[in-house]
C-alpha positions in Angstrom: 96.6 124.5 47.8 100.4 124.0 47.5 102.2 123.0 50.7 104.8 125.5 52.0 107.5 122.7 52.0 107.5 119.9 49.4 110.1 117.1 49.3 110.9 114.8 46.3 110.6 111.8 48.7 106.9 111.4 49.8 107.8 109.7 53.2 109.9 112.6 54.5 107.9 114.7 56.9 108.5 118.4 57.1 107.4 120.9 59.7 108.1 124.6 59.4 108.4 126.8 62.5 108.8 130.6 61.9 109.5 133.5 64.1 110.8 137.1 63.9 114.4 136.1 63.5 114.0 133.2 61.0 112.6 129.8 60.5 113.4 126.2 61.4 112.5 123.3 59.0 112.2 120.0 60.8 112.8 116.9 58.7 112.0 113.3 59.6 113.0 110.5 57.2 110.6 107.5 57.3 112.1 105.6 54.3 114.3 103.5 56.8 117.3 104.3 54.6 119.5 107.4 54.4 118.8 109.7 51.4 121.9 110.9 49.7 120.3 113.8 47.9 117.0 115.2 49.2 115.4 118.1 47.3 113.0 120.4 49.1 111.0 123.2 47.5 110.2 125.8 50.2 107.9 128.8 49.6 109.8 131.4 51.7 111.0 134.8 50.7 114.1 136.7 51.8 116.4 133.8 52.6 120.0 134.6 53.1 121.4 131.5 54.8 120.5 127.9 55.6 122.4 125.7 58.0 121.9 122.1 59.3 121.8 121.1 62.9 123.3 117.8 61.8 126.3 119.6 60.3 125.7 118.5 56.7 126.2 120.8 53.8 123.1 122.5 52.6 122.8 123.8 49.0 120.1 126.3 48.3 119.1 128.3 45.3 116.4 130.9 44.9 113.4 130.0 42.7 110.5 132.0 41.4 108.4 130.6 44.3 111.0 130.7 47.1 114.0 128.4 47.5 115.1 124.9 46.6 117.2 123.0 49.2 119.4 120.0 48.5 120.8 118.0 51.4 121.7 114.4 52.5 119.3 113.2 55.2 120.0 110.3 57.4 117.1 110.1 59.8 116.3 113.6 61.1 117.6 117.2 60.9 116.6 120.7 61.7 117.5 123.4 59.1 118.0 127.0 60.4 116.8 129.4 57.8 117.6 133.1 58.1 
C-alpha cells in the first residue's frame, strides 16, 4: 500500500489531517539539519492552494497521482492545503 504522503528524506515524519474545508500536512524533521529542498508526493485531489505556517514558499505541481510539493524545512511546519 502506498502512503498518502511520501517524502524524499526518510526521517521526515508526515501526518495528514483532513476536514470539509481542506487539509493540514504536519511535518517534523528528524535529520537534525535543515533541509533546503524537501520533496513530498501527496495523494490528494482537487488542490488549489498550499501555504506554510512557517511562512516559507511552497511550490506545488499536479501529478497523475495527486500533487508534488517542494519546500525548505528547518524543523517543523504545517502546510494548509485547500
